[in-house]
C-alpha positions as CSV (number, residue, x, y, z in Angstrom):
1,M,-24.6,17.5,2.6
2,N,-23.7,19.0,5.7
3,Q,-20.6,21.3,7.0
4,V,-18.7,19.6,10.0
5,P,-16.8,21.8,12.3
6,M,-13.5,20.8,12.5
7,T,-10.1,22.9,14.2
8,A,-7.1,23.4,11.9
9,A,-4.7,21.8,14.1
10,G,-7.2,18.5,13.7
11,A,-7.4,19.2,10.0
12,D,-3.6,19.4,9.8
13,A,-3.3,15.5,11.5
14,L,-6.3,14.5,9.2
15,R,-3.9,16.0,5.9
16,A,-1.0,14.2,7.9
17,E,-2.5,10.8,8.2
18,L,-3.8,10.5,4.8
19,N,-0.6,11.8,3.2
20,E,0.5,8.8,5.7
21,L,-1.2,6.5,4.3
22,K,-0.9,7.4,1.1
23,T,2.7,7.2,0.5
24,V,3.6,5.2,2.8
25,K,1.3,2.5,3.7
26,R,-0.2,2.1,0.5
27,P,2.9,1.2,-1.4
28,K,4.2,-1.1,1.3
29,I,0.7,-3.1,1.2
30,I,1.1,-3.1,-2.9
31,A,4.5,-4.3,-2.6
32,D,3.4,-7.0,-0.3
33,I,1.1,-8.2,-2.6
34,A,3.4,-8.3,-5.2
35,D,5.6,-10.2,-2.6
36,A,2.6,-12.6,-1.9
37,R,1.5,-13.6,-5.4
38,E,5.0,-14.7,-6.4
39,H,4.3,-17.9,-4.0
40,G,2.2,-19.4,-6.1
41,D,-0.9,-20.4,-5.6
42,L,-3.5,-17.6,-4.4
43,K,-5.9,-19.6,-2.4
44,E,-4.8,-21.4,0.4
45,N,-1.8,-18.6,0.2
46,A,-2.6,-16.6,4.0
47,E,0.0,-13.9,3.4
48,Y,-1.3,-12.4,0.1
49,H,-4.7,-12.7,2.0
50,A,-3.8,-10.6,5.1
51,A,-2.3,-8.1,2.4
52,R,-5.5,-7.7,0.8
53,E,-7.3,-7.6,4.1
54,Q,-4.9,-4.4,5.3
55,Q,-5.3,-2.8,1.8
56,G,-8.8,-2.9,2.2
57,F,-8.7,-1.5,5.7
58,C,-6.3,1.2,4.3
59,E,-8.7,2.0,1.1
60,G,-11.3,2.5,3.3
61,R,-9.6,5.1,5.9
62,I,-8.8,7.1,3.1
63,Q,-12.0,7.2,1.7
64,E,-13.6,8.2,5.1
65,I,-10.6,10.8,5.8
66,E,-11.3,12.6,2.4
67,A,-15.0,12.6,2.8
68,K,-14.5,14.3,6.4
69,L,-12.2,16.9,4.9
70,S,-14.7,17.9,1.9
71,N,-17.3,18.0,4.5
72,S,-15.2,20.6,6.5
73,Q,-16.0,23.4,7.9
74,I,-12.0,24.9,9.3
75,I,-12.8,27.1,11.9
76,D,-9.0,28.7,13.6
77,V,-10.1,30.4,16.3
78,T,-6.7,32.3,16.5
79,K,-7.7,34.3,13.8
80,M,-10.5,35.6,15.8
81,P,-10.7,38.6,18.2
82,N,-11.3,37.1,21.7
83,N,-14.5,38.6,23.1
84,G,-14.5,36.3,26.1
85,R,-17.5,34.1,24.8
86,V,-17.4,30.6,24.3
87,I,-16.9,29.4,21.0
88,F,-16.2,26.4,18.7
89,G,-12.9,25.8,19.1
90,A,-12.0,28.2,22.1
91,T,-9.7,26.6,25.4
92,V,-12.7,27.3,28.2
93,T,-11.3,27.0,32.1
94,I,-14.1,26.3,34.4
95,L,-14.8,26.2,38.0
96,N,-16.9,23.2,40.5
97,V,-18.6,25.5,42.5
98,E,-18.7,23.1,45.4
99,T,-15.0,21.2,44.9
100,D,-13.1,24.5,43.9
101,E,-11.8,22.2,41.2
102,E,-10.7,23.7,37.8
103,V,-10.6,22.2,34.7
104,T,-9.7,23.3,31.4
105,Y,-11.2,21.8,27.9
106,Q,-10.7,22.7,24.1
107,I,-13.8,22.4,22.6
108,V,-13.0,20.6,19.3
109,G,-15.2,18.7,16.3
110,D,-16.5,15.3,17.0
111,D,-13.4,13.4,15.1
112,E,-11.1,15.4,17.6
113,A,-12.9,14.5,21.0
114,D,-10.2,13.1,23.0
115,L,-11.1,13.1,26.9
116,K,-7.7,12.2,28.1
117,A,-6.2,15.5,26.4
118,N,-9.4,17.9,27.7
119,K,-10.3,18.1,24.0
120,V,-14.3,17.9,24.5
121,S,-16.8,17.0,21.2
122,V,-18.8,20.3,20.3
123,N,-21.6,18.2,20.4
124,S,-21.1,16.6,24.2
125,P,-23.2,18.1,27.1
126,I,-20.7,20.1,28.9
127,A,-19.7,22.3,26.0
128,R,-23.2,23.0,24.6
129,A,-23.4,23.9,28.7
130,M,-20.8,26.5,27.8
131,I,-21.2,27.4,24.7
132,G,-22.1,31.3,24.5
133,K,-20.9,31.9,28.1
134,E,-18.6,34.1,29.1
135,V,-16.1,34.6,32.0
136,D,-18.0,34.7,35.4
137,D,-20.8,33.6,33.5
138,E,-22.1,30.1,35.8
139,F,-23.9,27.0,34.7
140,T,-25.6,24.0,35.2
141,L,-24.4,20.7,34.0
142,Q,-26.7,17.5,34.6
143,S,-24.7,14.4,35.7
144,P,-26.1,11.1,36.4
145,S,-25.2,11.7,40.1
146,G,-27.2,15.3,39.4
147,P,-26.7,18.7,38.7
148,V,-23.5,20.2,38.9
149,D,-22.9,24.1,39.5
150,Y,-19.6,25.5,37.3
151,E,-18.2,29.1,36.7
152,V,-16.4,30.2,33.8
153,C,-13.1,31.5,34.8
154,E,-11.2,32.2,31.8
155,V,-11.8,31.4,27.7
156,Q,-8.9,31.9,25.9
157,Y,-8.4,31.4,21.3
158,I,-5.4,29.0,20.8
């Protein structure tokens, strides 16, 4: 199986969700199913069918998280010496050369990507363009409205 890169924070978040599902949600669903069974005929018992459906979603998510964690390669950039190069997990401040607009992104795994939190997937076009660059390097990103030039201002391993 291919190893999937993941930040330490992303792995911790998945572990916390897995723990919540196994220790809180799963027992509640089991109790809901038992309670619904006491109401009688299961064929026409909407509560029972809803609880069973919830159980299916919960068990599916547990399996999905366990698979992701088992195939993950956890990379903690805080333990690496900062050589100024953009790598997976780095937090990068870039400057749009034309508009002088600065933006900061963290390069993370596919499952952790959240543009609202300025976390971009390592497989996104902007992350692929930044990987390997150093401070003061320029790169061009092909956007739908045409090429855009950026300059790397700062690289942090936080």
